[in-house]
N, CA, C and O of each residue as an XYZ file, in Angstrom:
336
protein
N       3.973      1.620      9.171
C       4.973      1.108      8.484
C       5.287     -0.427      8.898
O       5.648     -1.217      8.025
N       5.165     -0.769     10.032
C       5.490     -2.250     10.374
C       4.333     -3.045      9.882
O       4.542     -4.146      9.373
N       2.970     -2.506     10.010
C       1.958     -3.143      9.343
C       1.967     -3.535      7.735
O       1.693     -4.623      7.229
N       2.356     -2.341      7.112
C       2.626     -2.361      5.772
C       3.679     -3.339      5.433
O       3.497     -4.228      4.601
N       4.829     -3.161      6.110
C       5.941     -4.304      5.583
C       5.530     -5.627      5.853
O       5.678     -6.550      5.053
N       4.927     -5.752      7.165
C       4.272     -7.107      7.389
C       3.500     -7.654      6.043
O       3.883     -8.685      5.490
N       2.549     -7.002      5.627
C       1.607     -7.319      4.606
C       2.309     -7.682      3.270
O       2.029     -8.569      2.463
N       3.342     -6.709      3.257
C       4.168     -6.835      1.871
C       4.870     -8.212      2.079
O       4.639     -8.988      1.152
N       5.485     -8.595      2.839
C       6.335     -9.772      3.294
C       5.333    -11.076      3.171
O       5.685    -12.088      2.565
N       4.209    -10.961      3.729
C       3.188    -12.112      3.703
C       3.008    -12.316      2.114
O       3.304    -13.381      1.571
N       2.441    -11.080      1.337
C       2.027    -11.443      0.009
C       3.299    -11.707     -0.949
O       3.092    -11.986     -2.130
N       4.614    -11.620     -0.446
C       5.843    -11.979     -1.265
C       6.025    -10.733     -2.169
O       6.500    -10.864     -3.297
N       5.624     -9.440     -1.646
C       5.771     -8.182     -2.614
C       6.746     -7.282     -1.889
O       6.718     -6.074     -2.124
N       7.587     -7.777     -1.044
C       8.469     -6.787     -0.315
C       9.798     -6.463     -0.999
O      10.607     -5.658     -0.538
N       9.967     -7.169     -2.163
C      11.177     -6.799     -3.024
C      12.240     -7.823     -2.776
O      13.321     -7.745     -3.359
N      11.977     -8.742     -1.963
C      13.131     -9.627     -1.721
C      13.101    -10.807     -2.829
O      14.167    -11.239     -3.268
N      12.044    -11.243     -3.205
C      11.748    -12.200     -4.330
C      11.319    -11.734     -5.490
O      11.935    -11.815     -6.553
N      10.201    -11.208     -5.309
C       9.386    -10.753     -6.473
C       9.798     -9.338     -6.734
O       9.474     -8.453     -5.942
N      10.587     -9.054     -7.946
C      11.278     -7.861     -8.213
C      10.100     -6.596     -8.909
O      10.489     -5.489     -9.280
N       8.757     -7.016     -8.967
C       7.898     -5.965     -9.457
C       7.674     -4.974     -8.644
O       7.804     -5.214     -7.444
N       7.359     -3.877     -8.984
C       7.212     -2.682     -7.976
C       5.638     -2.778     -7.480
O       4.695     -3.175     -8.164
N       5.599     -2.328     -6.157
C       4.390     -2.465     -5.594
C       4.161     -0.838     -5.076
O       5.061     -0.139     -4.610
N       2.861     -0.450     -5.257
C       2.500      0.790     -5.028
C       1.594      0.683     -3.651
O       0.778     -0.235     -3.564
N       1.723      1.474     -2.761
C       0.847      1.566     -1.579
C       0.054      2.884     -1.660
O       0.709      3.906     -1.455
N      -1.178      3.006     -1.912
C      -1.962      4.128     -1.981
C      -2.624      4.435     -0.639
O      -3.493      3.705     -0.161
N      -2.116      5.692      0.025
C      -2.744      6.141      1.295
C      -3.684      7.346      0.949
O      -3.280      8.267      0.239
N      -4.794      7.317      1.406
C      -5.690      8.446      1.449
C      -5.697      8.971      3.131
O      -5.757      8.120      4.018
N      -5.644     10.155      3.393
C      -5.803     10.816      4.671
C      -5.079     11.846      4.734
O      -4.011     11.952      4.130
N      -5.744     13.018      5.722
C      -5.123     14.166      5.895
C      -3.506     14.000      6.504
O      -2.580     14.722      6.136
N      -3.394     13.018      7.398
C      -2.135     13.095      8.022
C      -1.086     12.810      7.154
O      -0.012     13.374      7.358
N      -1.216     11.941      6.109
C      -0.253     11.487      5.349
C      -0.045     12.804      3.897
O       1.023     13.042      3.332
N      -1.210     13.375      3.637
C      -1.335     14.355      2.826
C      -0.644     15.642      3.265
O       0.171     16.199      2.529
N      -0.949     16.078      4.383
C      -0.601     17.418      4.964
C       0.652     17.504      5.788
O       1.265     18.565      5.908
N       1.050     16.318      6.385
C       2.208     16.355      7.176
C       3.417     15.726      6.573
O       3.462     14.496      6.610
N       4.421     16.384      6.015
C       5.342     15.914      5.264
C       6.202     15.131      6.294
O       6.720     14.073      5.936
N       6.353     15.529      7.370
C       7.241     14.707      8.357
C       6.757     13.429      8.575
O       7.561     12.521      8.787
N       5.339     13.179      8.553
C       4.846     11.841      8.911
C       5.127     10.906      7.564
O       5.411      9.727      7.775
N       5.066     11.344      6.282
C       5.297     10.670      5.254
C       6.628     10.400      5.040
O       6.889      9.292      4.571
N       7.744     11.337      5.334
C       8.930     10.951      5.390
C       9.395      9.791      6.434
O      10.215      8.922      6.137
N       8.778      9.898      7.651
C       9.060      8.979      8.694
C       8.556      7.663      7.995
O       9.395      6.772      7.862
N       7.286      7.442      7.536
C       6.773      6.359      7.105
C       7.629      5.719      6.104
O       7.920      4.523      6.119
N       8.047      6.636      5.170
C       9.018      5.864      4.095
C      10.305      5.591      4.671
O      10.892      4.579      4.288
N      10.846      6.354      5.554
C      12.182      5.885      6.097
C      12.199      4.599      6.839
O      12.979      3.661      6.676
N      11.029      4.724      7.841
C      10.978      3.209      8.335
C      10.537      1.980      7.407
O      10.895      0.868      7.793
N       9.890      2.056      6.373
C       9.875      1.189      5.370
C      10.972      0.669      4.981
O      11.027     -0.560      4.944
N      12.167      1.477      4.577
C      13.531      1.362      4.197
C      14.237      0.704      5.316
O      15.068     -0.172      5.078
N      13.975      1.050      6.448
C      14.679      0.306      7.413
C      14.350     -1.078      7.585
O      15.194     -1.973      7.611
N      12.966     -1.263      7.716
C      12.500     -2.794      7.757
C      12.636     -3.543      6.721
O      13.076     -4.679      6.897
N      12.289     -3.087      5.364
C      12.506     -4.006      4.265
C      13.975     -4.051      3.722
O      14.309     -4.954      2.955
N      14.834     -3.099      4.111
C      16.057     -2.941      3.760
C      16.326     -2.220      2.403
O      15.489     -2.283      1.503
N      17.371     -1.607      2.273
C      17.622     -0.662      1.438
C      17.424     -1.059     -0.251
O      17.049     -0.288     -1.134
N      17.725     -2.216     -0.363
C      17.714     -2.766     -1.969
C      16.064     -3.183     -2.018
O      15.469     -2.723     -2.992
N      15.445     -3.818     -1.289
C      14.218     -4.399     -1.280
C      13.258     -3.112     -1.323
O      12.260     -3.138     -2.044
N      13.543     -2.074     -0.605
C      12.595     -1.070     -0.508
C      12.584     -0.365     -1.873
O      11.646      0.426     -1.974
N      13.299     -0.438     -2.835
C      13.427      0.284     -3.996
C      12.189     -0.266     -4.905
O      11.730      0.421     -5.818
N      11.738     -1.421     -4.617
C      10.484     -1.711     -5.449
C       9.192     -1.437     -4.644
O       8.198     -2.066     -5.006
N       9.070     -0.584     -3.601
C       7.936     -0.344     -2.883
C       7.861      1.156     -2.883
O       8.757      1.870     -2.434
N       6.683      1.616     -3.439
C       6.322      3.016     -3.529
C       5.237      3.401     -2.857
O       4.247      2.684     -3.006
N       5.126      4.458     -2.062
C       3.881      4.898     -1.171
C       3.632      6.233     -1.751
O       4.505      7.101     -1.727
N       2.271      6.455     -2.360
C       1.818      7.446     -2.854
C       0.499      7.870     -2.381
O      -0.262      6.991     -1.977
N       0.112      9.125     -2.373
C      -1.094      9.643     -1.772
C      -2.400      9.460     -2.780
O      -2.303     10.014     -3.875
N      -3.329      8.896     -2.556
C      -4.581      8.698     -3.247
C      -5.768      9.614     -2.750
O      -6.155      9.640     -1.582
N      -6.259     10.311     -3.712
C      -7.444     11.213     -3.229
C      -8.666     10.263     -3.369
O      -8.763      9.493     -4.324
N      -9.508     10.338     -2.474
C     -10.655      9.705     -2.357
C     -10.579      8.297     -2.369
O     -11.332      7.625     -3.074
N      -9.724      7.808     -1.638
C      -9.397      6.287     -1.482
C     -10.611      5.669     -0.809
O     -10.883      4.521     -1.160
N     -11.298      6.182     -0.001
C     -12.426      5.422      0.534
C     -13.379      4.971     -0.430
O     -13.792      3.811     -0.465
N     -13.833      6.143     -1.439
C     -14.755      6.135     -2.432
C     -14.408      4.987     -3.482
O     -15.234      4.195     -3.938
N     -12.984      5.029     -3.805
C     -12.253      4.122     -4.870
C     -12.422      2.732     -4.200
O     -12.969      1.830     -4.835
N     -11.998      2.545     -3.018
C     -12.124      1.133     -2.472
C     -13.497      0.662     -2.383
O     -13.791     -0.448     -2.826
N     -14.405      1.464     -1.815
C     -16.007      0.870     -1.920
C     -16.418      0.374     -3.323
O     -17.068     -0.662     -3.471
N     -16.009      1.164     -4.360
C     -16.308      0.904     -5.812
C     -15.692     -0.287     -6.236
O     -16.324     -1.071     -6.944
N     -14.269     -0.572     -5.810
C     -13.738     -1.890     -6.196
C     -14.505     -3.109     -5.450
O     -14.589     -4.190     -6.034
N     -15.037     -2.944     -4.228
C     -15.531     -4.159     -3.403
C     -16.672     -4.271     -4.154
O     -16.904     -5.435     -4.480
N     -17.430     -3.491     -4.524
C     -18.832     -3.302     -4.968
C     -18.683     -4.127     -6.268
O     -19.425     -5.097     -6.422
N     -17.666     -3.768     -7.322
C     -17.482     -4.334     -8.564
C     -17.127     -5.599     -8.291
O     -17.771     -6.459     -8.891
N     -16.109     -6.033     -7.402
C     -15.670     -7.500     -7.456
C     -16.622     -8.428     -6.673
O     -16.321     -9.617     -6.566
N     -17.793     -7.932     -6.103
C     -18.713     -8.693     -5.322
C     -20.008     -8.828     -6.536
O     -20.704     -9.843     -6.556
N     -20.190     -7.903     -7.342
C     -21.336     -7.986     -8.312
C     -21.369     -9.229     -9.185
O     -22.406     -9.610     -9.729
N     -20.310     -9.790     -9.289
C     -20.161    -10.944    -10.070
C     -20.898    -12.184     -9.440
O     -21.318    -13.141    -10.090
N     -20.992    -12.024     -8.084
C     -21.665    -13.162     -7.211
C     -23.185    -12.851     -6.987
O     -23.846    -13.483     -6.163
N     -23.711    -11.841     -7.762
C     -25.022    -11.526     -7.437
C     -26.061    -12.471     -7.908
O     -27.126    -12.483     -7.291
N     -25.892    -13.283     -8.940
C     -26.825    -14.244     -9.400
C     -26.274    -15.818     -9.015
O     -26.803    -16.863     -9.394
N     -25.209    -15.704     -8.259
C     -24.951    -17.188     -7.862
C     -25.630    -17.570     -6.537
O     -25.795    -16.739     -5.645
N     -26.031    -18.887     -6.431
C     -26.659    -19.314     -5.307
C     -25.662    -20.336     -4.440
O     -26.054    -20.830     -3.383
């Protein structure tokens, strides 16, 4: 939660200035199968960001996050294939 809060603050997406909603997609068995972990993560984010700012941050489970991430990186880098 501390790492996520730090990244959100660095990007200006912690809800303090930019009021757009930020969605954090998490893949993995720990988040998916252990409800206590996900509740603790969300409660700690609320504590770190503040009650009001945390309303703009949503944490969701994402199936096959590593495959989707790999596809996004490949797609973003394919534009540089012919650039020297």
